[in-house]
C-alpha positions as CSV (number, residue, x, y, z in Angstrom):
1,X,22.1,8.7,-2.0
2,X,24.0,8.6,-5.3
3,X,23.2,11.2,-7.9
4,X,20.6,14.0,-7.9
5,X,16.9,13.7,-8.3
6,X,15.9,15.9,-11.3
7,X,13.3,18.6,-10.9
8,X,9.9,18.4,-12.5
9,X,7.0,20.8,-12.9
10,X,5.0,18.4,-10.6
11,X,7.3,18.7,-7.6
12,X,5.7,19.7,-4.3
13,X,7.8,22.6,-2.8
14,X,7.6,24.0,0.7
15,X,9.8,25.2,3.5
16,X,10.2,23.9,7.1
17,X,11.6,27.0,8.7
18,X,14.6,28.1,6.7
19,X,15.0,24.7,5.0
20,X,13.5,24.3,1.5
21,X,11.9,20.9,0.8
22,X,11.2,19.4,-2.6
23,X,9.1,16.3,-3.1
24,X,9.4,14.5,-6.4
25,X,6.3,12.7,-7.7
26,X,8.1,9.4,-7.6
27,X,8.2,9.6,-3.8
28,X,4.5,9.2,-3.6
29,X,4.5,6.2,-5.9
30,X,7.2,4.5,-3.9
31,X,5.4,5.3,-0.7
32,X,2.3,3.6,-2.1
33,X,4.4,0.6,-3.1
34,X,5.9,0.3,0.4
35,X,2.5,0.2,2.2
36,X,0.4,-1.4,-0.6
37,X,0.1,-4.9,0.7
38,X,-1.7,-4.4,4.1
39,X,-3.8,-1.4,2.9
40,X,-4.7,-2.1,-0.7
41,X,-8.3,-2.7,0.2
42,X,-8.7,0.3,2.5
43,X,-8.0,3.6,0.6
44,X,-8.2,5.9,3.7
45,X,-5.7,3.7,5.6
46,X,-3.5,3.6,2.5
47,X,-3.4,7.4,2.4
48,X,-2.7,7.5,6.1
49,X,0.1,5.0,5.7
50,X,1.7,7.0,2.9
51,X,1.4,10.1,5.0
52,X,3.2,8.2,7.8
53,X,6.0,7.3,5.4
54,X,6.2,10.9,4.3
55,X,6.5,12.3,7.8
56,X,9.0,9.6,8.9
57,X,11.3,10.3,5.9
58,X,10.9,14.1,6.3
59,X,11.7,14.0,10.0
60,X,14.8,11.9,9.3
61,X,16.0,14.3,6.7
62,X,15.3,17.2,8.9
63,X,17.7,15.8,11.4
64,X,20.4,15.9,8.8
65,X,19.5,19.3,7.5
66,X,19.1,20.9,10.9
67,X,22.5,19.8,12.0
68,X,23.9,21.0,8.7
69,X,22.4,24.4,9.3
70,X,23.7,24.5,12.9
71,X,27.2,24.2,11.3
72,X,26.4,27.2,9.1
73,X,26.2,25.2,5.9
74,X,23.3,25.5,3.4
75,X,20.9,22.6,3.2
76,X,17.9,21.5,1.2
77,X,15.8,18.4,1.5
78,X,14.8,16.4,-1.6
79,X,12.4,13.4,-1.3
80,X,12.4,11.0,-4.1
81,X,12.7,7.3,-5.0
82,X,12.5,5.2,-1.7
83,X,13.5,8.1,0.5
84,X,15.4,11.3,0.1
85,X,18.5,13.3,0.9
86,X,19.5,16.5,2.6
87,X,22.2,18.4,0.6
88,X,25.2,19.4,2.5
89,X,28.6,21.0,2.0
90,X,31.4,18.7,3.1
91,X,34.1,20.4,5.1
92,X,35.3,18.0,7.8
93,X,34.9,14.4,8.5
94,X,34.0,14.9,12.1
95,X,31.2,17.3,11.4
96,X,30.0,15.1,8.5
97,X,29.7,12.2,10.9
98,X,27.6,14.3,13.3
99,X,25.3,15.3,10.4
100,X,25.1,11.7,9.3
101,X,24.0,10.5,12.8
102,X,21.6,13.4,13.3
103,X,19.0,11.8,10.9
104,X,18.5,8.6,12.9
105,X,18.6,10.5,16.2
106,X,15.7,12.8,14.9
107,X,13.5,9.8,14.4
108,X,14.1,8.2,17.8
């Protein structure tokens, strides 16, 4: 993801183990946008679908962040516009590739 998602007073903040997570309000709006079509007439299913998007993206980013932490680098997850990112320190191309592939592996 290019750039950094700015912080707001409305961000949801929590930790998954040692990994801090920040969810920008725009994440919820884009989640609704993604699942709106099939669930627009069923609010409970709409909420469940947005929750599924949240869990899917969070698990994916946890894959990146966990591998980053295993290398001893600090990591934080930020969920924002159409997804999110896990911050990482870049030190070697090989390790960065392992971190890159850890996200999709976490979701499979």
